[in-house]
N, C-alpha and C positions, 0 to 999 in steps of 0.2 A: 360392448363385451356384454356377454349375455350366458348368468351360470345358473343352472339348478340349483340352489341351495336344498331342496330335497332330497338332492341324488350324494348325502354325506355320506349314506348308511349303504349304497348300494356297490355291487363291483359291476364292471366291464361286462359284457357279453363274450367280447373276443379273449377277454384274460381276466379268470374271476381273481387273480392275486391281485391286479389293479384297482383300487379304489377311485369311481368316475367323479368324484371332485378333486380330487388328486390332479387325474388327469387334464381337467378342465383346468387345476390350477398353473401344470405342466406346460401348455399351450398356451394359456395367456401370457404366460412369461416367453415364452418361447418367440408370440405374437410382439410384444414389447422389445426383444432387441432385438430386432429384425431391424438393419441400415435404414430401410424405408420410411420407417414410421418413426426415426427419428426424433423431430421438432415436431411429434401429433400427439395429441393430447387423446387419451382412452377415457372415457366412464366404464362403471361397472355394474351390469344389472343384475342384482340374485334375484331372480324369480321365483317363480313358484312355492312362494312364501307362506299360501295357504295350507300346501303339501306338508310345510314343514314343521305348520305350528301343531298341527293333527299328531304328526310322528312322534315331536317332542313331548307332547302332553300324555301321551299311551305311559 
């Protein structure tokens, strides 16, 4: 599962009250809870780390 760590400070286009990172977390949680994935291992990749670093240095 991939999540853009650089989206920690961005809101969804569809709903400007919803944080993108929280939306991704909720989707990840939902996928993990699906019965068909009960015995499945997952890896979480936080990508766009370079953009994240630029943002936190400002």
